[in-house]
Backbone and ligand atoms as CSV (ligand in chain L), in Angstrom:
chain,resi,resn,atom,element,x,y,z
A,1,MET,N,N,61.416,98.846,-53.143
A,1,MET,CA,C,61.877,99.352,-51.842
A,1,MET,C,C,60.954,100.482,-51.362
A,2,GLU,N,N,60.692,100.488,-50.046
A,2,GLU,CA,C,59.801,101.512,-49.485
A,2,GLU,C,C,60.472,102.889,-49.574
A,3,LYS,N,N,59.696,103.884,-50.051
A,3,LYS,CA,C,60.278,105.234,-50.176
A,3,LYS,C,C,60.275,105.930,-48.813
A,4,LYS,N,N,61.425,106.476,-48.439
A,4,LYS,CA,C,61.518,107.188,-47.150
A,4,LYS,C,C,60.990,108.602,-47.309
A,5,ILE,N,N,60.231,109.074,-46.325
A,5,ILE,CA,C,59.798,110.472,-46.360
A,5,ILE,C,C,60.901,111.295,-45.715
A,6,LYS,N,N,61.339,112.327,-46.427
A,6,LYS,CA,C,62.438,113.147,-45.899
A,6,LYS,C,C,61.862,114.312,-45.097
A,7,ILE,N,N,62.174,114.300,-43.808
A,7,ILE,CA,C,61.674,115.365,-42.924
A,7,ILE,C,C,62.863,116.067,-42.273
A,8,ALA,N,N,62.755,117.378,-42.131
A,8,ALA,CA,C,63.817,118.112,-41.440
A,8,ALA,C,C,63.212,119.094,-40.441
A,9,ILE,N,N,64.044,119.441,-39.466
A,9,ILE,CA,C,63.654,120.432,-38.456
A,9,ILE,C,C,64.440,121.716,-38.734
A,10,TYR,N,N,63.748,122.841,-38.745
A,10,TYR,CA,C,64.435,124.134,-38.838
A,10,TYR,C,C,64.187,124.877,-37.519
A,11,PRO,N,N,65.166,124.805,-36.585
A,11,PRO,CA,C,64.960,125.445,-35.281
A,11,PRO,C,C,65.497,126.871,-35.263
A,12,GLY,N,N,64.964,127.681,-34.364
A,12,GLY,CA,C,65.505,129.031,-34.218
A,12,GLY,C,C,64.757,129.819,-33.182
A,13,SER,N,N,65.259,131.031,-32.923
A,13,SER,CA,C,64.569,131.920,-31.989
A,13,SER,C,C,63.445,132.663,-32.713
A,14,PHE,N,N,63.693,133.044,-33.952
A,14,PHE,CA,C,62.692,133.718,-34.791
A,14,PHE,C,C,62.050,134.899,-34.062
A,15,ASP,N,N,62.898,135.754,-33.486
A,15,ASP,CA,C,62.394,136.865,-32.666
A,15,ASP,C,C,62.850,138.202,-33.238
A,16,PRO,N,N,62.325,138.665,-34.370
A,16,PRO,CA,C,61.282,138.031,-35.173
A,16,PRO,C,C,61.892,137.316,-36.376
A,17,ILE,N,N,61.028,136.623,-37.101
A,17,ILE,CA,C,61.464,136.002,-38.361
A,17,ILE,C,C,61.788,137.121,-39.365
A,18,THR,N,N,62.834,136.914,-40.167
A,18,THR,CA,C,63.242,137.928,-41.161
A,18,THR,C,C,63.050,137.360,-42.572
A,19,ASN,N,N,63.261,138.218,-43.578
A,19,ASN,CA,C,63.181,137.738,-44.964
A,19,ASN,C,C,64.266,136.694,-45.248
A,20,GLY,N,N,65.368,136.768,-44.513
A,20,GLY,CA,C,66.432,135.764,-44.655
A,20,GLY,C,C,65.936,134.392,-44.207
A,21,HIS,N,N,65.229,134.344,-43.057
A,21,HIS,CA,C,64.654,133.072,-42.589
A,21,HIS,C,C,63.640,132.557,-43.621
A,22,VAL,N,N,62.803,133.469,-44.125
A,22,VAL,CA,C,61.751,133.058,-45.068
A,22,VAL,C,C,62.387,132.396,-46.298
A,23,ASP,N,N,63.488,132.994,-46.762
A,23,ASP,CA,C,64.183,132.439,-47.931
A,23,ASP,C,C,64.713,131.025,-47.636
A,24,ILE,N,N,65.335,130.855,-46.470
A,24,ILE,CA,C,65.866,129.531,-46.097
A,24,ILE,C,C,64.711,128.529,-45.989
A,25,ILE,N,N,63.600,128.948,-45.373
A,25,ILE,CA,C,62.450,128.049,-45.195
A,25,ILE,C,C,61.881,127.636,-46.548
A,26,ASN,N,N,61.726,128.590,-47.448
A,26,ASN,CA,C,61.177,128.243,-48.770
A,26,ASN,C,C,62.085,127.256,-49.501
A,27,ARG,N,N,63.391,127.494,-49.412
A,27,ARG,CA,C,64.321,126.593,-50.110
A,27,ARG,C,C,64.355,125.221,-49.446
A,28,ALA,N,N,64.358,125.198,-48.097
A,28,ALA,CA,C,64.399,123.904,-47.394
A,28,ALA,C,C,63.106,123.121,-47.646
A,29,SER,N,N,62.000,123.829,-47.730
A,29,SER,CA,C,60.728,123.114,-47.931
A,29,SER,C,C,60.639,122.531,-49.343
A,30,ASN,N,N,61.473,123.024,-50.256
A,30,ASN,CA,C,61.544,122.400,-51.588
A,30,ASN,C,C,62.451,121.168,-51.582
A,31,LEU,N,N,63.386,121.125,-50.623
A,31,LEU,CA,C,64.336,120.000,-50.568
A,31,LEU,C,C,63.783,118.805,-49.803
A,32,PHE,N,N,62.873,119.094,-48.838
A,32,PHE,CA,C,62.356,118.025,-47.977
A,32,PHE,C,C,60.862,117.824,-48.212
A,33,ASP,N,N,60.397,116.600,-47.927
A,33,ASP,CA,C,58.960,116.331,-48.062
A,33,ASP,C,C,58.184,117.127,-47.014
A,34,ARG,N,N,58.793,117.238,-45.829
A,34,ARG,CA,C,58.138,117.970,-44.743
A,34,ARG,C,C,59.184,118.749,-43.948
A,35,LEU,N,N,58.827,119.962,-43.556
A,35,LEU,CA,C,59.753,120.793,-42.775
A,35,LEU,C,C,59.031,121.248,-41.509
A,36,ILE,N,N,59.681,120.996,-40.355
A,36,ILE,CA,C,59.105,121.438,-39.087
A,36,ILE,C,C,59.889,122.663,-38.620
A,37,ILE,N,N,59.210,123.804,-38.584
A,37,ILE,CA,C,59.864,125.014,-38.063
A,37,ILE,C,C,59.538,125.052,-36.582
A,38,THR,N,N,60.565,125.077,-35.757
A,38,THR,CA,C,60.301,125.026,-34.316
A,38,THR,C,C,60.980,126.175,-33.578
A,39,VAL,N,N,60.203,126.842,-32.743
A,39,VAL,CA,C,60.675,128.024,-32.025
A,39,VAL,C,C,61.244,127.588,-30.669
A,40,ALA,N,N,62.500,127.959,-30.409
A,40,ALA,CA,C,63.124,127.626,-29.120
A,40,ALA,C,C,62.561,128.564,-28.061
A,41,SER,N,N,61.953,127.979,-27.022
A,41,SER,CA,C,61.264,128.852,-26.070
A,41,SER,C,C,62.052,129.074,-24.784
A,42,ASN,N,N,63.255,128.522,-24.698
A,42,ASN,CA,C,64.025,128.750,-23.465
A,42,ASN,C,C,65.304,129.541,-23.720
A,43,ASN,N,N,65.241,130.364,-24.765
A,43,ASN,CA,C,66.445,131.125,-25.106
A,43,ASN,C,C,66.681,132.262,-24.109
A,44,THR,N,N,67.955,132.504,-23.800
A,44,THR,CA,C,68.267,133.501,-22.779
A,44,THR,C,C,68.298,134.927,-23.351
A,45,LYS,N,N,68.323,135.015,-24.708
A,45,LYS,CA,C,68.361,136.361,-25.309
A,45,LYS,C,C,67.114,137.142,-24.920
A,46,LYS,N,N,67.257,138.455,-24.718
A,46,LYS,CA,C,66.096,139.266,-24.325
A,46,LYS,C,C,65.083,139.269,-25.488
A,47,ALA,N,N,63.890,138.771,-25.172
A,47,ALA,CA,C,62.917,138.578,-26.253
A,47,ALA,C,C,62.073,139.814,-26.507
A,48,LEU,N,N,61.773,140.028,-27.783
A,48,LEU,CA,C,60.854,141.101,-28.173
A,48,LEU,C,C,59.429,140.539,-28.212
A,49,LEU,N,N,59.296,139.352,-28.826
A,49,LEU,CA,C,57.968,138.751,-29.010
A,49,LEU,C,C,57.801,137.513,-28.137
A,50,SER,N,N,56.586,137.307,-27.648
A,50,SER,CA,C,56.299,136.084,-26.878
A,50,SER,C,C,56.347,134.882,-27.824
A,51,ILE,N,N,56.470,133.697,-27.253
A,51,ILE,CA,C,56.507,132.481,-28.079
A,51,ILE,C,C,55.199,132.359,-28.872
A,52,ASP,N,N,54.064,132.652,-28.205
A,52,ASP,CA,C,52.764,132.572,-28.886
A,52,ASP,C,C,52.738,133.456,-30.123
A,53,ARG,N,N,53.261,134.664,-29.967
A,53,ARG,CA,C,53.243,135.601,-31.106
A,53,ARG,C,C,54.145,135.102,-32.232
A,54,ARG,N,N,55.312,134.546,-31.853
A,54,ARG,CA,C,56.245,134.051,-32.887
A,54,ARG,C,C,55.624,132.881,-33.647
A,55,VAL,N,N,54.963,131.991,-32.892
A,55,VAL,CA,C,54.309,130.831,-33.518
A,55,VAL,C,C,53.173,131.313,-34.433
A,56,ASP,N,N,52.429,132.307,-33.952
A,56,ASP,CA,C,51.312,132.855,-34.725
A,56,ASP,C,C,51.825,133.471,-36.048
A,57,ILE,N,N,52.909,134.229,-35.946
A,57,ILE,CA,C,53.486,134.853,-37.150
A,57,ILE,C,C,53.896,133.766,-38.151
A,58,LEU,N,N,54.565,132.723,-37.641
A,58,LEU,CA,C,55.033,131.645,-38.527
A,58,LEU,C,C,53.837,130.951,-39.177
A,59,ASN,N,N,52.790,130.690,-38.383
A,59,ASN,CA,C,51.592,130.040,-38.944
A,59,ASN,C,C,50.997,130.889,-40.068
A,60,LYS,N,N,50.908,132.207,-39.822
A,60,LYS,CA,C,50.310,133.091,-40.834
A,60,LYS,C,C,51.209,133.194,-42.072
A,61,THR,N,N,52.513,133.281,-41.845
A,61,THR,CA,C,53.442,133.476,-42.971
A,61,THR,C,C,53.457,132.261,-43.901
A,62,PHE,N,N,53.307,131.052,-43.309
A,62,PHE,CA,C,53.443,129.841,-44.133
A,62,PHE,C,C,52.130,129.063,-44.255
A,63,SER,N,N,51.009,129.768,-44.090
A,63,SER,CA,C,49.696,129.095,-44.130
A,63,SER,C,C,49.430,128.445,-45.499
A,64,ASN,N,N,50.099,128.955,-46.528
A,64,ASN,CA,C,49.860,128.407,-47.877
A,64,ASN,C,C,50.806,127.247,-48.226
A,65,LYS,N,N,51.657,126.844,-47.293
A,65,LYS,CA,C,52.630,125.769,-47.577
A,65,LYS,C,C,52.202,124.498,-46.851
A,66,ALA,N,N,51.699,123.545,-47.609
A,66,ALA,CA,C,51.128,122.335,-47.004
A,66,ALA,C,C,52.172,121.468,-46.305
A,67,ASN,N,N,53.427,121.541,-46.738
A,67,ASN,CA,C,54.425,120.631,-46.145
A,67,ASN,C,C,55.211,121.265,-44.991
A,68,ILE,N,N,54.713,122.414,-44.492
A,68,ILE,CA,C,55.403,123.066,-43.373
A,68,ILE,C,C,54.546,122.975,-42.113
A,69,GLU,N,N,55.207,122.538,-41.019
A,69,GLU,CA,C,54.520,122.461,-39.726
A,69,GLU,C,C,55.215,123.435,-38.771
A,70,ILE,N,N,54.431,124.120,-37.941
A,70,ILE,CA,C,55.013,125.071,-36.987
A,70,ILE,C,C,54.866,124.505,-35.582
A,71,ASP,N,N,55.941,124.637,-34.799
A,71,ASP,CA,C,55.922,124.066,-33.457
A,71,ASP,C,C,56.841,124.914,-32.560
A,72,TYR,N,N,56.950,124.558,-31.295
A,72,TYR,CA,C,57.920,125.193,-30.399
A,72,TYR,C,C,58.451,124.133,-29.447
A,73,PHE,N,N,59.587,124.412,-28.838
A,73,PHE,CA,C,60.139,123.428,-27.905
A,73,PHE,C,C,60.843,124.107,-26.745
A,74,ASN,N,N,60.905,123.355,-25.647
A,74,ASN,CA,C,61.659,123.746,-24.457
A,74,ASN,C,C,62.840,122.804,-24.342
A,75,GLY,N,N,63.911,123.240,-23.736
A,75,GLY,CA,C,65.005,122.297,-23.470
A,75,GLY,C,C,65.922,122.113,-24.652
A,76,LEU,N,N,66.565,120.954,-24.696
A,76,LEU,CA,C,67.576,120.701,-25.729
A,76,LEU,C,C,66.942,120.357,-27.067
A,77,LEU,N,N,67.585,120.863,-28.129
A,77,LEU,CA,C,67.113,120.565,-29.475
A,77,LEU,C,C,67.173,119.057,-29.762
A,78,VAL,N,N,68.236,118.396,-29.286
A,78,VAL,CA,C,68.350,116.946,-29.551
A,78,VAL,C,C,67.188,116.180,-28.918
A,79,ASP,N,N,66.748,116.615,-27.744
A,79,ASP,CA,C,65.619,115.924,-27.098
A,79,ASP,C,C,64.341,116.122,-27.919
A,80,TYR,N,N,64.203,117.314,-28.481
A,80,TYR,CA,C,63.048,117.583,-29.352
A,80,TYR,C,C,63.131,116.682,-30.596
A,81,ALA,N,N,64.344,116.590,-31.173
A,81,ALA,CA,C,64.533,115.758,-32.378
A,81,ALA,C,C,64.170,114.294,-32.075
A,82,ILE,N,N,64.569,113.831,-30.890
A,82,ILE,CA,C,64.267,112.441,-30.497
A,82,ILE,C,C,62.753,112.263,-30.362
A,83,ARG,N,N,62.090,113.243,-29.698
A,83,ARG,CA,C,60.627,113.153,-29.527
A,83,ARG,C,C,59.921,113.087,-30.868
A,84,LYS,N,N,60.431,113.869,-31.829
A,84,LYS,CA,C,59.808,113.920,-33.157
A,84,LYS,C,C,60.268,112.776,-34.059
A,85,ASN,N,N,61.356,112.108,-33.647
A,85,ASN,CA,C,61.970,111.067,-34.469
A,85,ASN,C,C,62.440,111.619,-35.824
A,86,VAL,N,N,62.973,112.843,-35.774
A,86,VAL,CA,C,63.509,113.509,-36.967
A,86,VAL,C,C,64.927,113.963,-36.620
A,87,PHE,N,N,65.902,113.530,-37.427
A,87,PHE,CA,C,67.292,113.775,-37.027
A,87,PHE,C,C,68.068,114.671,-38.002
A,88,THR,N,N,67.360,115.285,-38.925
A,88,THR,CA,C,68.010,116.226,-39.836
A,88,THR,C,C,67.632,117.646,-39.423
A,89,ILE,N,N,68.659,118.447,-39.184
A,89,ILE,CA,C,68.442,119.837,-38.769
A,89,ILE,C,C,68.948,120.758,-39.872
A,90,VAL,N,N,68.148,121.760,-40.192
A,90,VAL,CA,C,68.552,122.739,-41.205
A,90,VAL,C,C,68.904,124.036,-40.495
A,91,ARG,N,N,70.033,124.631,-40.911
A,91,ARG,CA,C,70.387,125.960,-40.410
A,91,ARG,C,C,70.879,126.798,-41.588
A,92,GLY,N,N,70.662,128.102,-41.491
A,92,GLY,CA,C,71.141,129.004,-42.533
A,92,GLY,C,C,72.498,129.570,-42.140
A,93,LEU,N,N,73.323,129.857,-43.138
A,93,LEU,CA,C,74.643,130.462,-42.875
A,93,LEU,C,C,74.755,131.778,-43.628
A,94,ARG,N,N,75.141,132.828,-42.905
A,94,ARG,CA,C,75.299,134.126,-43.568
A,94,ARG,C,C,76.769,134.519,-43.675
A,95,THR,N,N,77.453,134.464,-42.550
A,95,THR,CA,C,78.806,135.031,-42.512
A,95,THR,C,C,79.787,134.041,-41.878
A,96,LEU,N,N,81.066,134.427,-41.877
A,96,LEU,CA,C,82.091,133.588,-41.272
A,96,LEU,C,C,81.838,133.431,-39.769
A,97,SER,N,N,81.359,134.497,-39.142
A,97,SER,CA,C,81.105,134.413,-37.691
A,97,SER,C,C,79.940,133.460,-37.410
A,98,ASP,N,N,78.955,133.402,-38.302
A,98,ASP,CA,C,77.881,132.406,-38.180
A,98,ASP,C,C,78.487,131.018,-38.204
A,99,PHE,N,N,79.469,130.830,-39.091
A,99,PHE,CA,C,80.038,129.501,-39.292
A,99,PHE,C,C,80.624,128.946,-38.001
A,100,GLU,N,N,81.386,129.786,-37.305
A,100,GLU,CA,C,82.022,129.340,-36.052
A,100,GLU,C,C,80.996,128.843,-35.052
A,101,TYR,N,N,79.946,129.635,-34.862
A,101,TYR,CA,C,78.879,129.313,-33.912
A,101,TYR,C,C,78.114,128.066,-34.355
A,102,GLU,N,N,77.812,128.016,-35.651
A,102,GLU,CA,C,77.027,126.893,-36.183
A,102,GLU,C,C,77.821,125.587,-36.158
A,103,PHE,N,N,79.114,125.703,-36.452
A,103,PHE,CA,C,79.989,124.535,-36.475
A,103,PHE,C,C,80.028,123.901,-35.078
A,104,ARG,N,N,80.184,124.763,-34.073
A,104,ARG,CA,C,80.232,124.315,-32.684
A,104,ARG,C,C,78.895,123.657,-32.303
A,105,MET,N,N,77.806,124.304,-32.677
A,105,MET,CA,C,76.483,123.787,-32.297
A,105,MET,C,C,76.211,122.440,-32.987
A,106,ALA,N,N,76.613,122.337,-34.258
A,106,ALA,CA,C,76.377,121.089,-34.992
A,106,ALA,C,C,77.153,119.942,-34.352
A,107,ILE,N,N,78.395,120.233,-33.937
A,107,ILE,CA,C,79.213,119.175,-33.317
A,107,ILE,C,C,78.657,118.788,-31.956
A,108,ILE,N,N,78.286,119.795,-31.173
A,108,ILE,CA,C,77.711,119.489,-29.847
A,108,ILE,C,C,76.463,118.624,-30.022
A,109,ASN,N,N,75.604,119.001,-30.947
A,109,ASN,CA,C,74.360,118.238,-31.140
A,109,ASN,C,C,74.647,116.804,-31.576
A,110,ARG,N,N,75.695,116.643,-32.398
A,110,ARG,CA,C,76.038,115.278,-32.841
A,110,ARG,C,C,76.700,114.470,-31.727
A,111,ASN,N,N,77.425,115.197,-30.840
A,111,ASN,CA,C,77.981,114.503,-29.664
A,111,ASN,C,C,76.853,114.026,-28.756
A,112,LEU,N,N,75.801,114.852,-28.653
A,112,LEU,CA,C,74.679,114.495,-27.777
A,112,LEU,C,C,73.870,113.341,-28.362
A,113,ASP,N,N,73.785,113.283,-29.690
A,113,ASP,CA,C,73.098,112.163,-30.339
A,113,ASP,C,C,73.679,111.960,-31.737
A,114,LYS,N,N,74.295,110.812,-31.938
A,114,LYS,CA,C,75.033,110.509,-33.182
A,114,LYS,C,C,74.128,110.534,-34.419
A,115,ARG,N,N,72.813,110.401,-34.217
A,115,ARG,CA,C,71.918,110.358,-35.385
A,115,ARG,C,C,71.686,111.741,-36.004
A,116,ILE,N,N,72.036,112.785,-35.247
A,116,ILE,CA,C,71.754,114.152,-35.727
A,116,ILE,C,C,72.701,114.535,-36.878
A,117,GLU,N,N,72.127,115.024,-37.967
A,117,GLU,CA,C,72.920,115.614,-39.051
A,117,GLU,C,C,72.440,117.045,-39.227
A,118,THR,N,N,73.375,118.000,-39.268
A,118,THR,CA,C,72.974,119.387,-39.522
A,118,THR,C,C,73.344,119.743,-40.956
A,119,ILE,N,N,72.367,120.268,-41.669
A,119,ILE,CA,C,72.576,120.646,-43.066
A,119,ILE,C,C,72.493,122.166,-43.160
A,120,PHE,N,N,73.471,122.757,-43.838
A,120,PHE,CA,C,73.508,124.222,-43.917
A,120,PHE,C,C,73.125,124.718,-45.297
A,121,LEU,N,N,72.281,125.742,-45.310
A,121,LEU,CA,C,71.962,126.408,-46.569
A,121,LEU,C,C,72.581,127.804,-46.512
A,122,MET,N,N,73.310,128.153,-47.571
A,122,MET,CA,C,73.916,129.490,-47.620
A,122,MET,C,C,72.811,130.499,-47.890
A,123,THR,N,N,72.887,131.604,-47.196
A,123,THR,CA,C,71.895,132.651,-47.409
A,123,THR,C,C,71.995,133.190,-48.834
A,124,ASP,N,N,70.904,133.666,-49.336
A,124,ASP,CA,C,70.931,134.430,-50.574
A,124,ASP,C,C,71.620,135.747,-50.196
A,125,GLU,N,N,72.545,136.230,-51.059
A,125,GLU,CA,C,73.333,137.411,-50.660
A,125,GLU,C,C,72.447,138.638,-50.401
A,126,LYS,N,N,71.233,138.616,-50.965
A,126,LYS,CA,C,70.296,139.735,-50.724
A,126,LYS,C,C,70.012,139.895,-49.229
A,127,TYR,N,N,70.141,138.770,-48.486
A,127,TYR,CA,C,69.723,138.792,-47.077
A,127,TYR,C,C,70.881,138.626,-46.097
A,128,SER,N,N,72.114,138.638,-46.602
A,128,SER,CA,C,73.240,138.278,-45.734
A,128,SER,C,C,73.465,139.287,-44.604
A,129,HIS,N,N,72.926,140.490,-44.762
A,129,HIS,CA,C,73.135,141.529,-43.741
A,129,HIS,C,C,72.004,141.565,-42.708
A,130,ILE,N,N,70.947,140.785,-42.930
A,130,ILE,CA,C,69.767,140.901,-42.054
A,130,ILE,C,C,69.863,139.936,-40.872
A,131,SER,N,N,69.596,140.460,-39.671
A,131,SER,CA,C,69.527,139.577,-38.493
A,131,SER,C,C,68.355,140.032,-37.626
A,132,SER,N,N,67.839,139.099,-36.818
A,132,SER,CA,C,66.736,139.447,-35.915
A,132,SER,C,C,67.177,140.537,-34.941
A,133,SER,N,N,68.453,140.483,-34.494
A,133,SER,CA,C,68.914,141.498,-33.531
A,133,SER,C,C,68.884,142.892,-34.146
A,134,SER,N,N,69.298,143.006,-35.440
A,134,SER,CA,C,69.263,144.359,-36.014
A,134,SER,C,C,67.815,144.822,-36.226
A,135,ILE,N,N,66.920,143.877,-36.536
A,135,ILE,CA,C,65.500,144.248,-36.685
A,135,ILE,C,C,64.992,144.809,-35.348
A,136,LYS,N,N,65.343,144.102,-34.245
A,136,LYS,CA,C,64.900,144.543,-32.916
A,136,LYS,C,C,65.424,145.945,-32.612
A,137,GLU,N,N,66.711,146.166,-32.971
A,137,GLU,CA,C,67.302,147.474,-32.673
A,137,GLU,C,C,66.608,148.576,-33.477
A,138,ILE,N,N,66.396,148.320,-34.771
A,138,ILE,CA,C,65.733,149.331,-35.618
A,138,ILE,C,C,64.331,149.619,-35.075
A,139,TYR,N,N,63.620,148.537,-34.749
A,139,TYR,CA,C,62.244,148.677,-34.241
A,139,TYR,C,C,62.235,149.469,-32.927
A,140,ASN,N,N,63.141,149.112,-32.008
A,140,ASN,CA,C,63.175,149.801,-30.710
A,140,ASN,C,C,63.540,151.273,-30.842
A,141,LEU,N,N,64.266,151.607,-31.932
A,141,LEU,CA,C,64.644,153.008,-32.142
A,141,LEU,C,C,63.710,153.688,-33.152
A,142,ASN,N,N,62.527,153.081,-33.316
A,142,ASN,CA,C,61.445,153.639,-34.146
A,142,ASN,C,C,61.772,153.752,-35.635
A,143,GLY,N,N,62.668,152.894,-36.137
A,143,GLY,CA,C,62.971,152.884,-37.570
A,143,GLY,C,C,61.989,152.008,-38.325
A,144,ASN,N,N,62.112,152.047,-39.660
A,144,ASN,CA,C,61.206,151.276,-40.513
A,144,ASN,C,C,61.839,149.928,-40.874
A,145,ILE,N,N,61.172,148.853,-40.470
A,145,ILE,CA,C,61.741,147.509,-40.662
A,145,ILE,C,C,61.126,146.780,-41.861
A,146,ASN,N,N,60.161,147.443,-42.513
A,146,ASN,CA,C,59.331,146.730,-43.507
A,146,ASN,C,C,60.106,146.005,-44.610
A,147,GLN,N,N,61.233,146.577,-45.033
A,147,GLN,CA,C,61.970,145.946,-46.142
A,147,GLN,C,C,62.715,144.667,-45.711
A,148,PHE,N,N,62.839,144.450,-44.404
A,148,PHE,CA,C,63.643,143.325,-43.918
A,148,PHE,C,C,62.837,142.117,-43.458
A,149,VAL,N,N,61.524,142.306,-43.284
A,149,VAL,CA,C,60.704,141.247,-42.668
A,149,VAL,C,C,59.428,141.010,-43.479
A,150,PRO,N,N,58.802,139.821,-43.315
A,150,PRO,CA,C,57.526,139.617,-43.997
A,150,PRO,C,C,56.437,140.520,-43.397
A,151,LYS,N,N,55.366,140.729,-44.178
A,151,LYS,CA,C,54.278,141.646,-43.755
A,151,LYS,C,C,53.682,141.245,-42.401
A,152,THR,N,N,53.630,139.924,-42.152
A,152,THR,CA,C,53.055,139.420,-40.900
A,152,THR,C,C,53.816,139.970,-39.688
A,153,VAL,N,N,55.128,140.131,-39.838
A,153,VAL,CA,C,55.945,140.667,-38.734
A,153,VAL,C,C,55.680,142.165,-38.576
A,154,SER,N,N,55.676,142.888,-39.710
A,154,SER,CA,C,55.429,144.341,-39.649
A,154,SER,C,C,54.111,144.611,-38.945
A,155,LYS,N,N,53.065,143.824,-39.311
A,155,LYS,CA,C,51.735,144.038,-38.711
A,155,LYS,C,C,51.769,143.773,-37.212
A,156,THR,N,N,52.373,142.636,-36.812
A,156,THR,CA,C,52.424,142.282,-35.389
A,156,THR,C,C,53.182,143.335,-34.594
A,157,LEU,N,N,54.317,143.804,-35.143
A,157,LEU,CA,C,55.118,144.774,-34.394
A,157,LEU,C,C,54.422,146.132,-34.322
A,158,CYS,N,N,53.646,146.432,-35.358
A,158,CYS,CA,C,52.870,147.677,-35.347
A,158,CYS,C,C,51.795,147.587,-34.257
A,159,ASN,N,N,51.116,146.439,-34.182
A,159,ASN,CA,C,50.104,146.233,-33.128
A,159,ASN,C,C,50.730,146.310,-31.742
A,160,LEU,N,N,51.930,145.729,-31.622
A,160,LEU,CA,C,52.630,145.714,-30.329
A,160,LEU,C,C,52.922,147.146,-29.876
A,161,LYS,N,N,53.362,147.970,-30.835
A,161,LYS,CA,C,53.663,149.376,-30.508
A,161,LYS,C,C,52.379,150.091,-30.067
A,162,ASN,N,N,51.266,149.841,-30.793
A,162,ASN,CA,C,49.991,150.482,-30.420
A,162,ASN,C,C,49.549,150.044,-29.030
A,163,GLU,N,N,49.723,148.723,-28.743
A,163,GLU,CA,C,49.335,148.211,-27.412
A,163,GLU,C,C,50.135,148.942,-26.330
A,164,LYS,N,N,51.446,149.112,-26.585
A,164,LYS,CA,C,52.308,149.760,-25.582
A,164,LYS,C,C,51.916,151.225,-25.408
A,165,ASN,N,N,51.638,151.902,-26.543
A,165,ASN,CA,C,51.287,153.327,-26.484
A,165,ASN,C,C,49.959,153.554,-25.788
A,166,ASN,N,N,49.045,152.563,-25.874
A,166,ASN,CA,C,47.719,152.711,-25.259
A,166,ASN,C,C,47.700,152.370,-23.777
A,167,LYS,N,N,48.844,151.899,-23.270
A,167,LYS,CA,C,48.869,151.511,-21.837
A,167,LYS,C,C,48.966,152.732,-20.928
L,1,PNS,O1,O,67.877,131.584,-34.125
L,1,PNS,P1,P,68.978,131.194,-33.195
L,1,PNS,O2,O,68.897,131.995,-31.911
L,1,PNS,O3,O,70.334,131.271,-33.839
L,1,PNS,O4,O,68.719,129.628,-32.815
L,1,PNS,C1,C,69.569,128.952,-31.932
L,1,PNS,C2,C,68.892,127.661,-31.434
L,1,PNS,C3,C,67.559,127.994,-30.817
L,1,PNS,C4,C,68.705,126.708,-32.594
L,1,PNS,C5,C,69.851,127.025,-30.359
L,1,PNS,O5,O,70.151,127.979,-29.390
L,1,PNS,C6,C,69.230,125.805,-29.696
L,1,PNS,O6,O,69.167,124.751,-30.284
L,1,PNS,N1,N,68.742,125.984,-28.461
L,1,PNS,C7,C,68.144,124.899,-27.672
L,1,PNS,C8,C,69.083,124.463,-26.564
L,1,PNS,C9,C,70.121,123.477,-27.077
L,1,PNS,O7,O,69.820,122.437,-27.597
L,1,PNS,N2,N,71.418,123.843,-26.899
L,1,PNS,C10,C,72.515,122.953,-27.259
L,1,PNS,C11,C,73.131,123.306,-28.587
L,1,PNS,S1,S,74.589,124.241,-28.336
């Protein structure tokens, strides 16, 4: 019998990516033959980083992982999944409040296309308190974010601050 290649999509805002995301990505990339990390570019949340910068950070962070592809999308996630012909979506779960939101999103996506399956990975408890929003808040209030994010994010945000200060 022909062996199926297992591919999954890990979508998100990644504004910015945190150590919690990195942990989920590393674990998901061990479960699947190929993992596509895709940045949602039409999110209404107030963005800190441009899509280009987020994609660049992801490329740099996972440059050593041969089975990880970085991409971005506009519009509905299901339409992206159809374009890619990949119907498994990975999401991380941290808290009970995440569950409510994720449960709703998984059902909506399956209503939009019956082929979609969402698979959840529980966060490592080391990262259950970390969110992109808290990173943004700490950064905007001049706090130190280094312990919560990969080095690629710290460097980019440091450059961003220098660019702003030099204007
Ligand atoms: O990192 P986030 O912000 O929790 O990711 C949420 C994301 C980007 C996966 C979700 O908002 C999404 O899929 N957006 C694309 C638009 C869409 O398909 N919406 C319908 C699902 S409710």
